[in-house]
C-alpha positions in Angstrom: 3.1 -9.1 55.6 4.9 -11.5 53.1 1.9 -11.3 50.7 2.2 -7.8 50.6 6.1 -7.9 49.7 5.5 -10.5 47.2 2.5 -8.4 45.6 5.0 -5.2 45.5 7.5 -7.5 43.6 5.1 -8.7 41.3 3.5 -5.1 40.6 6.8 -3.9 40.1 7.9 -6.1 37.6 4.8 -5.6 35.8 5.3 -1.8 35.8 8.9 -2.1 34.6 7.6 -4.1 31.8 4.8 -1.5 30.6 7.6 1.1 30.9 9.9 -0.4 28.5 7.1 -1.2 26.1 6.2 2.4 26.2 9.7 3.4 25.4 10.0 0.7 22.6 6.7 2.2 21.2 8.2 5.8 21.2 11.5 4.8 19.6 9.6 2.8 17.0 7.5 6.2 16.2 10.8 8.1 15.9 12.5 5.6 13.5 9.1 5.5 11.3 8.9 9.4 11.1 12.9 9.8 10.3 12.3 7.1 7.4 9.0 9.0 6.4 10.9 12.5 6.3 14.0 11.0 4.3 11.7 9.4 1.4 9.8 12.7 1.1 13.2 14.4 0.8 14.3 12.0 -1.6 11.3 12.1 -3.5 11.2 15.7 -3.6 14.7 15.8 -5.0 13.8 13.5 -8.0 10.7 15.6 -8.6 13.1 18.8 -9.0 15.3 16.6 -11.3 12.2 15.4 -13.3 11.3 19.2 -14.0 14.7 19.8 -15.1 15.1 16.8 -17.5 17.6 13.9 -17.8 20.3 16.8 -19.5 20.1 19.0 -16.4 20.3 16.4 -13.7 23.8 16.5 -11.8 25.2 14.8 -9.0 25.1 16.8 -5.6 25.7 16.3 -1.9 23.6 18.4 0.7 25.0 17.9 3.7 24.0 17.8 7.6 22.5 21.0 8.4 22.1 22.5 4.9 18.4 21.2 4.2 16.5 24.1 5.4 14.0 22.7 8.1 15.7 19.4 8.3 19.3 19.5 10.2 19.5 16.1 10.9 19.6 14.9 7.4 22.0 14.5 4.4 20.8 14.0 0.9 23.1 12.5 -1.9 22.1 12.6 -5.3 24.0 10.4 -8.1 23.2 10.4 -11.9 24.5 7.7 -14.3 23.8 9.6 -17.8 23.1 7.1 -20.7 21.9 4.5 -18.0 20.1 2.0 -19.2 20.2 3.6 -22.8 20.7 6.7 -24.7 18.6 9.6 -23.5 17.7 8.3 -20.3 19.7 8.9 -17.2 19.2 7.0 -13.9 19.4 9.1 -11.0 19.8 7.8 -7.3 18.6 9.9 -4.3 20.0 8.6 -0.7 19.0 10.4 2.3 21.0 9.5 5.5 20.2 10.5 9.1 21.5 9.3 12.6 25.0 10.3 11.7 24.8 8.1 8.4 24.1 4.9 10.4 20.4 4.9 8.6 19.2 5.8 5.0 16.5 5.8 2.5 17.3 5.2 -1.2 14.9 6.0 -4.3 15.6 5.5 -7.7 14.3 7.0 -10.9 14.7 7.0 -14.7 15.0 10.6 -16.4 14.2 11.3 -19.8 14.3 14.4 -22.1 
């Protein structure tokens, strides 16, 4: 009887460890997915600005719930005209999620 009780304790401990591992894998996959989506949203904004050219790039903030299909993300675009030299603009796109606790940042140089 004692052997059975010890076996149950060992089995329960092992199953709890496997359960925690499964939860960690799911959480890691969600973080990876969100980072991938944020990177895609930032790249999309940079591609649009590249099409417009350096002269048309303007700072913008697209708040939570305003990006179609991505309500849990916020995108902030900053533009530094004339940096690093005249005729170029440095554009930084930051995409936030998880209530601004996480972010992905991409930089690009735009020319004429």
